[in-house]
N, C-alpha and C positions, 0 to 999 in steps of 0.2 A: 577514571571510569565516567562517563556522562550519564546522568538518570534521565531517561526518556519517558515522556507520557505521551500516549496516542489517543486523539479524539477521532472517532469514527472508524469502525472496525469491519466496514463492508470490504467489497472486492479490492480497491485501490489500497486502503489503510492496511488490510492484512497482508498484501503482497510486499508493501513497503516494510511492514513490521518484520516479517519472515526473513527478508533480505538483509535487514539490519542485524537481527538476532544470528544469522548464519555468517555474514561476511565481516561484521565489525563487532563481534563479541568481545574482542579483547579492548575496545576502547569505549563501548556503549552498552547500555543495559536498559531494557524496557521495564519500567517499575509500577506503572499504573495504565488502566485502560478506561475509556469513557465512551459510552454510545447511547443514542436514544432508545435503542433496543438492547438492553442489559443481556439478553440471551445470545445476541451476536457477539458481544464483547466477551462472555463467558466461554464461547466456542473458541475464539482466537486464544484466549488465555491458555486453554488446555493444549494448544499447538505450539505454544512458545517456550522454550527452556526455562525462562526465568518464572513462568506461571504467575504473571503479574495480577494483582487485585483489580477488580473492576469497582471504581470509586466514582463519587461525585467530582463534578468539574473544580470546585474549589480545592478538594483534596488533591487532585491530580497536579494542579498549579504548584501546591505546596511541596510534593514529593518530586518534582521534575526540575531539571535544568534546561531541558530542551522540549518544547511542545511540538508534536507532529499533528497537524489538523489535516483530516481527510474526510470530514464530515459533510459540509454544506456551505454555501455562501453566507447564509445567515449564522451559522455556527462561527465561521471565520470572522465574520463582522463583530460577533459578540466578545470572542475570546482574545483576539489580538491585543486590545487595550489592557485588560487584566494582567495578560502575560508580561507585557512590557512593563507595567507599573511594579510588577513583582520581580522585575530585572531577569526575566526568562527569556530565552531565545525561542522563536518559533518559526516552524516552517509550514508555510501556507500553500496547500494544494488546491483550496477553493479560492482562487485568487480574486474573483469577482467581489469577495467580501471587503477587499481592500479599497474598492472604489465606493461601496455603499457608505462607509464611514471613514473619512480620511484623517480623523483625529489621531490616529496611530503614528502619523508622520512627525507630529509634534512630540509625541510621547518617546519615540524612538531617539530623539536627540538627547533626552534626559535619561535613557534607560542604559543599564549595562548589557542589555539583552540586544539580540540581532533579529532581523526578519529574513527568512530565505525563501526566495520566490523561484519556483522551477520555470522553465522555458514552456513546459507543457507540449502542445502539439504544434507550436510554432517553431520556425527555423529562422536564424538570422537576429536573434535579439542582441548578439554581440555587436553587430553592425548598426543596429538601431541606436544602442546606447552610445556608440562612438559618434554617430551622426547627430545625436541630441547635445552633444557639446557645442555645437554650432547652432545654426538656424534651421529648423525643418518647417517647411511651408505647408505641406499636406501629408497626410497619413490615412490611408484607406485599408480596410479589412474586408474581404468578402469570404464569409463561411457557408459552404454548401454541405449539406448533410441529407441523407435519405429521410423522406417524411417521417418514418416511425421514430426516428431519433429526436424529432422536434414536437410530435403530437401532443405530448403532455405539458407542454410550456404554459405557464400561467397567462401570457400575453395572448396566446391563440384561444385558450379556454374561455377567457373573459369575453372575447369577440365572437365565440361560437364558430370559429374557423375549424373546419375539418380537412385533414390532409389525405384521408383515405382515398379519395377520387383524384387526387393531383395526377396528371398525365404528363407534364412537362415542367422543367425548372420554374419555380415561382418565388419571386422575391416576397418574403412574408414579413420583413422588418427592414427599416432604413432609419438609422438615427445615430445618437451618441453613445459613446461606451457605457456611461452610467445608466442610460435608459435601457441598453440591450441586456446588461447584467440582471437588471430587475424583471425584464420581459422573459428572458431564457436563462434563469440562474443555473441551470444544470448543463448549459450548452456552451457557454460564452467565456470561460476562463481565458481563451486566447486573446479575446477583446481587452480584458483587464491586463493582461501580461504586456501586451502591446502598449497600451495607454501609459503604464508604469514605466517602461523602458525609454519612452520618448518624452515623458513628462515629469518624472521623479525629480524633486528638488528645485522645479521651477516654479516661480510665483504664477498665480491662475492667469494673469494677464499675459504671461509670455509662453503659456502652454500651447502647443501646436493644434491646429483643427484637425480632429479625428474623426472619421465617418465609418459606420459599421453597416454593413449589409448582410442579412441572413437569408439563405436560399434554400427551400425545400426542393431537392432534386430527385425525382424518381428514377431517374436513369443512371445513378451511381450507387455503388455499395460501399464506398469509402468516405471518410470525411475529408473534405478538401478546404484548405485555408489559404488564401492569396493575399499577400500584403504589397503595398506599395508606398514607398516613403520618398518624398522630394524634399531636397534641402540644399544648402549652400555648398556642400561637397559632392553633390550629385544624386543619383537615384538608386534606390535598392529595391528589388523585387524578389519575392520568394513565393513558392508554391509547394505545399505539403499535401501529399495524399496518404492518409494513415487508416488502416482498417480499424474498425471498431474493436474495444476490448469486449470482455463478456457482458459488460454494460453498454448497449448500443449508444448511449448518450456520450460516453467517453472514448476518446481515440486510444488505440494501444500505445501509440508514442507518447501521449501524455502519462500514462502509467509508468513507462520505462523512463521519461524525462524525471519523474519524482525519485524512482530509484537512483537514476544517474546522480541526481542532487545529493544523494548521501556521500558519494565520493568527494563533493566540493567540501561538505561538512566535516567528514571524518578522515578523508585520504590525505595523502602527502603530496599529490601533484595536482595542480589546477590547470586545465588546458582551455584556452579561449578567454576571451575578455570577462 
C-alpha cells in the first residue's frame, strides 16, 4: 500500500485525490494533506475515506512515500528537492516549478524516488521525447487563451497591461520557457512540459532553442496550444483546443492528464512512450 501525501487541495488536487481514493484504493492510501489554506485541506479530508490529517509540509514528507503536488509553481520548486533528498517520489502538476530550480535533476540521480510529470494540456510529448534522442533544431509553442485567463498574470500587472479592452488576438509575451514560467506561473505548465520533453538529460550547450508565445485572444473560449518541433528525423506539429476547467486558468485536459497519470503510476498497463 503506497502512502500518498497531497500538497494543494484546490480544484485539481481534490479531483486527483478523490479519483485515487476511488479507483486505486487497493494499492494507495492518502495519509496526509497540506494546503496554504488549512480550511480547504480540512474540507477535502472530510470527503476522503481515509480522513487524512492536515499537517505541516515536513510532516507530510515523513508520512508519505509518494507526494502529489497540485499547489503552485513556487510550491513545486520548493518541495521537489526535499522530497528527493528524503527518497520520496513526487508527482508534479505545477510543472513550471521544475524550470525555476533545476537542482532536482542532480538530486534525482542520487535518490530512490522518482519524478512523475503529466503531459498536461499538450499532445505529442511521446513524439517529442523520441525526436529528442536525435537533434532538434527548433521548438516553438504558441499558447492562446481568453484574456480573462491571463489578466492576473504578474508579468502583465507589473507592466500595467489591461486586457479587458482587447478586441483582437494580441501577443502579450515572446521569450524563453524559463521567462514565461516566471511571467505567467499559473498559465504555462505546457511550456515547462515541452521544455523538459525535448531537453531533459541534455547538457545546457546541447539543449535546443525553444521559443514561447502567449496570445490573449478574445475571439476564443478554449485554451489553444500549438507546438512545432523540427529535427533530424522530421517535423512534429500538434494543436490542442481544450475548454477551461472550473478554474479558467487551467485546461480541463490538464486536469484529466493528471488523473490519467495515476494509471501510469498505479496501473498495470502503460500505453505510449
